[in-house]
N, C-alpha and C positions, 0 to 999 in steps of 0.2 A: 320508489322506495326510499324512506328517509332513515338513514343510519348516521346520526349526528354524533355519536360517541367516538371515542378514539379507536383506531383500527385495532388495536391490541384486545380491547374489550369485546368487540364484535367478532374477532377471531376465536376467542375463548368460547363464546357462545355457539358460534357455528360449529366448532370442534365437538361441544357437547351434543349438539343436535346430529352431527354426522355419526356419532357413536350409536345414537338411537335409531337412525334412518333404516338400517337393514332389517330391524325388527318390525317397523312400521310398514316397510315395503312388502315384507313377506305376506302381510294381510291386505295388500293393495292400498295402502295409505302412504302418507308422508307428512312432513311439517317444513314450513317455510318461515324464515325470520323476515318479518315485515319491517319492524322498526325498533330501534332503542332510543328512547326519548331522552332529552336533556336531563331529566330527573331520574334517570336509570330504571325505566319501566320498559321491559321487553314485550313486544307484542308479535305473537306468532299466528300462523293461519294453518289449521289442519287441512290436509288435502286428500283427495281420493276417498277411499273407504273410511277414513278417520272421521270425515265430516259427519257421516250419518251412523256411525257405529254407536251401539247402545253403551259401550264401555268407554266412550271417548273422555268423559270426565275423569275416570279413574286413570286412564293412560296419561292424561294431561297432568293431573295432580301428582300422582305417584312416580310417574316416569319423567316426562318431559320437564315439568316445573322443578323437580328435584335435581335433575341433572344440570339444568342452567344455573340454579342457585349454588350448587357445589363448584361449578366451573367459574362462576362470577359472583363472589359473595356480596359485591356492592350493589347488585341488582336489588331494587326495592320491591319489585313486583313482576309476575310473569302472567301475561294475559293472552288468551286466545280470542281472536277477534270473531271467530265463527264457531264457537263450541255449541254443539247441539244439546242444549240443556234439557230439552223435552225429552229426546231419547235417553239421557242420563237419568231421568226421573223414573223411567219404565223398568 
């Protein structure tokens, strides 16, 4: 795991994700912070049921990405490295 940004930024991102985890885990899913790049791009991995859920794009955009951006406005982008875009299109 490469978390090259200051610990305070990473902590704010983790706190935002931690607030969402109970909702994701209720449906058998989770999210993991993979990386915060030097240019403030957050890379996440959806885990468990979230990987194959047909609603994962909506969960990512409307829930996870929004929470991260609120907690860390300096983040330029939030990317899921394993979003199931095929399921999101169905």
